[in-house]
N, C-alpha and C positions, 0 to 999 in steps of 0.2 A: 480234532483239527487245529483252531481256534487258540486254544492255550500253547499248545503245540509251537506253532507259527510264531506265536507273541515271543516263546521261550527264545526260540533259534533267532530271533532281530533282536533280542538285548546282547547279543554278542558280537554284532556289527561294530567296529569301531570305527565310526563315520557320523558327519552329521546330517546324513537322513539315511533313511534304509526303507524296503519295503520286498514283502514276500507275495504271489499268487500260487497260489494251485488249483487246478483242475482236474478233474476227471470227466470222461466222455463215454457215454454210450451212443453206438450208432449203428445204423443197420441201411443196406440199400438195393435195390434192385433194378437193373435195367435188360431190356429187352432191345436188340435190333430184328426188325422185320419179325417175324412169326418167331424168331429163335429166343430162347432163356441167353442172355450173354454174362451175367453175372449173380451174385445175391451173397452178399455179401452180413455180419455182425461182427465188431468190433466194437471194443474198451482200449481206452488210452488216460495215459494219465501221467503229471509230471507240475511241475513250476518253473519260478523265472523269479530270481534275488537280482536286486537293485539298489546299488549302495551308490551315495554321493559324497564325495569329498572337496567341496568347495572350493579348495586350495586348488585341486587337483583336477577333478572329474568324476565321470561314471566310473563304475565295476559293474560287472552284468555275468550270471551265470544261471545256466537252465541245466536242468536236472527232470531223469524220469522213476524215480525212487524216494522215496520219501527217508531212507536210510542216508543218504546224498545231503539231506537237508542242513546239517551243522557244517558240511564242509563246503558247501556250497556258498556258505554265509559267509567262511573265513577266504574262500578265495578271489569271491564279488569284491573285500572288504581291500584285499590285497592289491587287487587290482585295479583300484579306484586309486589309491595311494600313488599307482606307476606312470597315472596318466599324467601330462603336460599340457593345460591350457593356456592359449593364451588372455582369456578374461575368465576369471572365475564364475561358475554357474549358479543360479537363483533360481528361487521357485517359486511364483505366486502363490501367496497365503491360502487355503483354504478349510472351513473348518471341518475339525475330526468329525466324523460320522460313522455313526455304529446302526447298522441296519440287518436282517434277517429275510431278505426278501424272497418270495416264489412266482413265477410267471404264470396265468393259467397253461396247465398241460393240457386242459381240454383233451380228454383223455391218453393217456399219458402211451406213448408206442412202445415201451419197455412193458407193457402187458399184451401186447398185438405181435400175435406169429409172424414170421417171417412167409410162411405158408400165404397167409391171409393178405401181407405185403404185395406179394407176389399176384395175386388173385387180380388186387386191386388195379397196379397200373398193366397186368395184361391186359384187362378190359378196356382198358385206357387206350393201350395202342391198338386195341381189335377197334374201337373206333373209327382212327384215324384209316385203317386198315380197309375198312368198309365203305368207305364214300366214295372211291369211284376205284375202277383198273388200270389206271394213271398214274395212282401212289403204286411207286417202283419200291419202295422202302419208308422206313422209320426206323426212327431212335426215342425210346420213351424210359423215363427213368425215375424212381422214387429213391428218397431220401431221409433219414432222420436222424436226431440229434439230440441227446439229453444230456447236458453239462449240468455239473456242479461245482460251486466255484467258490474260492477262499482268499481274501486279500487282508493284507494288512500291514501297515505303516507305523514308520517310531515315533508320530507322532500323535498315534492314538484311534487310527480308522481302522477300525476290523469289520468286514463285509462278508455275507454268506448269502449266495445267491441259490435258484435254481433256474434254468434256461434252457428253454426247448424250441427246438426250430422245428420245420418240416416244410420240403419241398419237390416241389413233380416240375418234369419238363419232358416236351414231344414238340420232335421236327419229324415233320411228313416230305418226303419226297415225290415230286411229280414229274411223271417224263411224257413226251409225244414225240416224233419224230425229229429227234435230235436235241430237243431242248430240254431242259431241266430248271425246277423251278421248287422252291422250300415254305413252307411256311411252321411257324414256330409256337407251341403254349409253355406258358412258365409261370409254375406261381411259387412262392415262398412267404411262407408265417411262422411266429415266435409263437407258434400253437403245437398243437399235437392231431391224433389222429381223426378227429371229427372234424377236424377243418378242410380235411382231403376227400371226403365224400361227395356224391353227386357231382364231379367236374367233368364228364366225361363229355360234356356239349364242348366245351373250350377245344378240346384235342380234336373234335371232329371240324369246327368251325377253323382249325389252324390249317387242318387235308381240305375242306374244301377252297381255302384261301388258293392255296401250292396249285390246286387244276385249275380256277380261273385267272391266275397269273400266265398260265400256257398259253392263254389266248391275248391276253393284254400286250398292248404294246407299248415298247421303249419312251419314255419321257421324251422330249425335244429340248435340249438343252436350251439355256435362255437364265434371263431374269424375268421373276413373277412374283406378284404378292402372293405367300405360303402362308398359309395355316396348318402349324403343330397340332397333332392331336396329344391327348395327355401324356400319353407313354413318351412320344418322341420328344415333346418340350420337358417334360422330367428329366429325360438323358439329358438335353441341352444344358439345362440346370447344373446337374451333379458334372457331367463333365468342361463343360465351359466355366461355370463360373463356381461351383465345389471346391475345383482343384487349386484355380485361382487364390482361393480363400483361406486354403491352408496354410497357417502363420510359418511353419516350417520352410516353407519352399519359399514364402514372402520376403523370410527374412534374410536365407541364402542367397537371393539372387538382387543384386542391386538393381537391375533391370525392371524386374517386376515392382520392387518399392516404390519406383519411377511411378509406375502405372497403377498401383492399386494404391492410391492417398486418399484416405478418410475424407468424405466431406466428397469428393470427384462423382462430378455426373458421369451415370453411365446409362442411362436410357430416359425414358418416356414417366411421366406422375402413375403410367397403369402399371410400372413393372414394381413390385417385391418380390423378393427373393429370401428366405433363411435356411435353416439346417435345422430339426428337430428330433433329439435323439430321445424327449420323454413322450412321444405321441404314441397312443396305447395302441397295443398289438401289432407294430411293423417289428420286420426284421433288423432293422439297426437300432431297435429300441431296448435300451436298457435302463436301467435308475440312476447307474456310476456309470463313469468309463474305467480305461483299466488303471487310474491312479489314485481311485477312491473322490475324484468331485463328481457332483452331484450332475446327469444331462438336464437341458435347458432347452426352451427353444432360442434359436442365434439367428437375429435378422443382418443379413449380409446388404443385401440395397432394401432400400426403404423408399418408395415413391420416385425409381432411376437414381438415388442419390448411393454409392457407399457409405456403408454405417457401420459393419463388425465385419471380425473375421474368427476363423476356428483356431481353437489354442490347445495348448496342452500346459501343465504349470510352467515349463520352463521358456515357453514361447510368450506367454502373456508376461510372462518376468523381464524377459529380453527388449520388449518389445512395449512395456508400460501398462499393458491393457488386461483383463480380467479373464480368469481360468474360464472356458464354455462347456467342459466335459468332453471333448474331441479326440483325447488320448487312447488311442486301442490298438490291440496289438492281435494277432490272428491266430492265437495260439498261442499256449504257457512258452513255446520255443523262442518267441520273439520279445523284444522289447516296444514297449508302448510307441507311437508314433503320432502325429495328430492325421486325423480320417474324420471324412462324413460317416455321417449316420443315415438321417432320414434329410435327403434335398428337396425343396420344392420352389415353385413359381406360383405363390398365394392368389387366391380366388380375385377375379374382379368382376366386371359388371355384362347381365345380359346373359344373350343365349350363344349356342354355336353359331345357329341362323344367321345371325345380327353381325355376324364379323364376314359373312359370305355378302351380305344383301346388295353392296356398292359393289362388288368384283365382277369385271366384266370376264377377266380370263386370270385363271390363279391354278396354284398346286397346292392340293390337301395333303399333307403328306403322314403316312403312319407307321403306326409302330417302330421299331430300331434293330437292324440288323448290325449296329457296332458305331465306334466312334472313335474321334482322337482330334487331341487339341496341341498345337506346338505353338507356345506363350500365347499370343491373341490370335491365332489362323486356329481355325480347325474345320473339322469335314465329317460328317454325318451320313449314314446311308439308313434309307427308310427300309422297313418292312415290304411297304409296296404303296400306292399313292391313288389319288384319283385327280383329275383334271375339275378345276370349280371353272362352269360357264356360265353368265348370266345370274349371278347369285345362286345359284344351286352346285350340287354335287354331282358329276358326271362320269364317263367312264373310265375302268382304273384305268394305271400305268404301273409299269414298273421302270426300276433301276434309278432310283429316285434320290440321288446324291447329292448335298447339301453344304454349302460350301462357303467362307466366306472369311471376313475379320471379325472377332469377340465384339471390340467394342461398336464397331459400324452398327453391326446383327443388331444388337441390344438395344442401339437408337433406333433401329428403325422398328420396334416391336411396339407398334401403332393401339394394341386391342389386346384386351386379356377378358376372357368369359371366363362368368361366375358358377362353371359347372366344373369347381376344382372335383378330381380322385385321387389315391394313393393309387399308384402301379406296385403292385403287391410280389412282383418276380421274384425269378429264383438264384439270378446270377450271383454275380459278386464285383467286388471294387478291386483292384491291385495298386500296389503302390508297394516302394523300396521291398523289395521282393516279397512282400506278404499278398497272399491271394488263397481262395476270396473271401474278402471281408464281406459281410453279412450289410447291407444296406437297403433303404428305398429308395424311389424319388414318386415325387408327386406332381403335377399340375393342371389348369384349367387348358381347355385350348387356346392357342396363342395366336394370334396373325402379326407378322414379320410386312412390310409393307412393300420391301423388293428382299430379294435374298435371287443368287445365284444356285440356280439348279443344272446341276451337270446328268449327263443323259445323253440319247441320241441327237448327234450333231448335225443340223437343218443342214440341207443339201443347200449349196451355192448355186447351181446350173440351172 
């Protein structure tokens, strides 16, 4: 395959050219309630050619048959000369790479029957259904994928990789007297069959939480000291800091270029944030990005100061910075764009209890149902929460929504615990029409000295 791609690449009449080819094997099983909803096995194959004429621009073509390879190289070359750009495209230099990499398959899912995969997720679904009569519906899913990947470019990089991935997901819905609540479980790993065994306890816990939320009061809206658990703090890092650090967004947006100036202080010395595409065993981990740049640990905020951002070769050249290995495509049908990998808030000092010790009243926000950002403003919905009273975790509360200005909130992070963990969830990140891209978030417990919590509006009578 490498020889064939290299030979095709030689026919490109351009300043730079690259080809990547992917062959994917995948299977999935889904239960809704006690009913098997779907069970599928599929294979997919295709490639993407990208050709650069620096005086003009990029030409791109995707294909689903290798018989189209030479024609697509010619087509992309033709398209590159048809583009007219105001400024020529430059690529930051990256030394040529040669690698043949196989991530740990940890029990190759291709050797496991679909019937056995069905039995696994059916058992996890049963663990949720068996918690209580209040559980009225469930949705449980298993999905796996093994991808074989080839990449060559005109600078001499040649890569071959085998990339596994397996995910589990569960949603339990509880209902009583017209009140409906849900609990979630999600696991995503760049591993295989062995890594998803003995996971019933997490599914059971999700269902138990849904039942408990039926009796939980709505949090009273207001401004509180807030402690984020590891999962929600990781999502905060991804949504509120990671996306603003993607250099294509910063470069194209004058308002963000004024905000995201390197050297600007964004928080207290307790806060360090980064993105690590080389961390072992995570969904966002790969040895190289989709431009053949080695992945790495890129610090974005160090001790409260903005010190870095995430780059492709093109954005690095445009901004006079170095490539970081963050050019990623969700599949061979798309061009690589600047994306996160494994985004984190670095560990601090002390324990979770140390964050609570001097708090008279606050909110402990746990898990994540979703979030959104609009430039410097954000809103995140926790899966559930607890009140914190006199230094202790107290009653469960629900409908906990954290909102505010990103920069003000970053500056109010006054304590970061030393209990860091990666949150290996099975969701994905979306950007530029490419979804779901495998990513991971990680964090310790984080305390915000004052944050706006939406919930039940206190009575004024």
